N, C-alpha and C positions, 0 to 999 in steps of 0.2 A: 256426651253431647257435644263437647268441644273438640272432638277428634278431627284431624284434618281430612281423613277419609271416612266416609260413612256408607251405610246401605250396601255393603259388599255382599255378593252372592252369585248364584248361577255359575259356580266354578266348573272348569273343564280342564283336567290334567292332560298334558301332551309332552312329547319329547322334541326338543328343538334340533336344529341342524347339527349342533355340536354334541348331541347325545345327552344333554342335560334335561332333567324333568322340570317343567314349569307348570304353574297354575294360572290359567286365564280366567278372568272373572269380571263382572260388572260392578261398578261402584260410583259414588259421587263425591265431589269435593265440597267441603263445608265453606259456605260464604255467609258469614254473619248468622249462622244457624239455619240457613236456607240453602236451596240447591239452585244456583244460578246457571250452571254450565251443563245441566242435564246428566244423563247417564254417560259414563266414560268406561274405558276398558282398562283394567288393572292386570298386572303380571307380576308374579312372585315365584322364586325358586322353590322346588320341592326337594327335601332330603328324606331319606328313609331310615327309620329306626332299626335297631338290631332285630326287632320282632317283625319287621316288614311293614310297619305302618307309615303312611306319608306324613311329613311334617312340613307345613307351608311357612316359609320365611322364618324358620326357627321359632315359631309360635310368637313372633313379635307383632303380629297383626299386619294389616295391609301397608305396603310401602306408600310413601307420598308420591314421589316422581322418580323414575329411574329410566335409563336408556333401554331401548329394545335390544335383547341379546343378539350378538352377531352383527350389529350395525355400528361401525366405528366412525361414521360421519353423519351430519344432519340429513334427515330425509326431506327432500324438496319435491313438491308436486304442485300442479295447478290448483287454484282455488276452486272448490266445488260450490257453485252458486245454487241457492235454493229458490224455487219459484212456486209458491203455494198454489195448488189446483190449476196449474197452467204451465206451458212450456215457454221458456224465455225467448225462444226464437220467434214467437208470435207477437211479442210486444217490445223487445229490447234490441237495439242496434248498437253494437260495440265498435269503437275505433281505438284500439290500444286500451288504455285505462279509462277513456271517456266513454260514456254511454248515453243514448237517447231512449227514453221510455215513452211508449204510447200510453197515455193516461187511461186507467180503467176503474174498476169498482173500488169502493172505499175499503179500508183495511178491516172493517168490521163485517164485511160481506162474506157470504159463503160461495160467491161466484169467483172465478179466477181474478186475481188482483195483480196490478203492475208493480211487483216488488221483486227486486233481486237482492238476496241477503246471503250472508254466510254465518256459520255458527260462531258464537262467542266462545273462545277457548281459554281466556284468562279473565280474572276479575277486574283488571284494569284495562282500559281501552282508550284510543283516540281515533276519531273519525272526522274527516274534513273533506269538503267538496265545494265547488262553485256551482250554484244552481241557476240555470237560465230558464225562467218560466214564461218567456215571451210568447211561446206558442200554445200555452194552456188556454182552454176555454174558460169562460166565466164560471166561477164556483169551483174550479179545479185547484188542487193542491199538489205540491211537489217538494220533496226534501229528504232529510236523513231520518231513518226509521229504526226503532227498536221493536222487535216483533217476536212474540211467542206463538200466538194464534189469534183468531178473529176476536177474542174477548180480552186480549192482553197485548197492548201495543202503545207506542207513541209515534207521532209524526212531527218533525220540526222543520218548517220550511215556509214557502211562499204560497199565498192563496190569491187567486185573481178575482177581483171584484169589479162591479160595473164602473166604479170611479177610479180604479187603479189596483194596487197590490197592498197586501199587508203581510207582515212577518208574524208567524204564530206557532204555538206549540199546542198540540191536541193529544189527548191520551184517553185510553179506555182500560179500566180495571174491573172486569166482571160486568155488572150492570151499570157501572158509573162511567159515563162518557162526558168529558169536559174539555173546555178550552183553558189551558193552564196560564197562557199569557199571549198577548198580541200587541202589535203597534203598526201604525201606518208606515209603508215602505215606499221610498221615492222612485224605484225602478223595477225592472223585471228580472234582475239578477241579484244574487246575494252570495257572499262567501260565508259558509256555515261550518261550525265545529261542535262536536259532542265529545266531552271528556267524561269517562266513566270510571268510578271507583266503587266497586261493590254494587250496592243498590242505587247509588246516587248518579244521576246524569246531569251534568252541567251543560246547558245549551247556550252556545255563544255565536255571535255574528261579528264580522269585521266592520268597523266604522272608521274609515280612513286607515290609519296605521295601528289602531288599537282594537283589541278584542273586548266586546262588551257582553255581559250575560243577560239573556232574555228571561230565562227561568232555570230553576234547579228542581229536578223531579226526583222523588223517591220511588224508583221503579221496581218495587218488590213484586209487582204483578208479573214481572218477567221470569219469576222463579217457578219451579215445579209446584211449590206450595202456595203461590201467590193468589190463585183464583180457584175456587171450588168447582168441581164438576169435570167429568171426562178424564181420560188418561193423560197425565202430564209428567213426562220424563225426557222430553227432547231438549230442554234448555233454551236459553235466549239466543236470538240472532240479531245482527245489525246489518243494515243495508240502505238501499235507495228505493223510493216509492213515488208514484205519481197517480193521483186519483182524479176522477171527473172526466173531462174531454180534452182533446188536443194532445200535446206532448210536452215533455220537459227534457232538457239536456243537463248532464252532470259532467263537469270538467275539473281537471287538476285534483282528482280524487286520491286521497291517501287514507290508509287504515293501518293501525298497529295495535297489537294486544300484548301486554306484558304481565308477568307475574308480580312485578313490583308496582309501587305507586307511580302514576303518570304525572310528570311535572307540567305545570301550566306555562 
């Protein structure tokens, strides 16, 4: 139960470019007894016994993390952005690392939503951005999101009301939809930060030179096991979202994911 690698299966043997036999398989990493990062790809060497039987990883079980064979330098590639049920070109306008989103359906909708996200690849993460909600319509929301599917998400950001703005955190876990915290906000822009450690998300906003915490969420609903119903093996994502009408801009955006604990 406490093994770092679980649920390994669907193995496929193959010979790599160096003539070595490898086993390619699917697996998940253990995060507090749950699956936060979804299905991942595992790879272990195959040796052959004198009788001609394959022996994977010398029978030591799945490896934790290992480099891809034949690759002596880090693999770099452009980030693959995910946009549920819609194409990002229809609602997202990029300028370098900054992006403006045309606000769309709520995150619990089965319609296309204005969400650009990327897969969470480590249990620890830090996400930060300045959100400008001045062009949002009344009732619209924009901010940093954690998203699994339409029944498993949170949104931390600004909501435009008739009398001004408020800063809030909203989350959905299955049938439970709730406002985790909120406060009146003096303007249309806010600098926001999410620090993640396993299931815990600490939602922070900048107040002058200090960071203050609005809410701490236990977001186990972002795991494969977190909500019952449907096929769940894709893992959590983090990103930016805008709901309602109008648009919202996200500037000075940074994201990092690490295997180790994230320092505040």
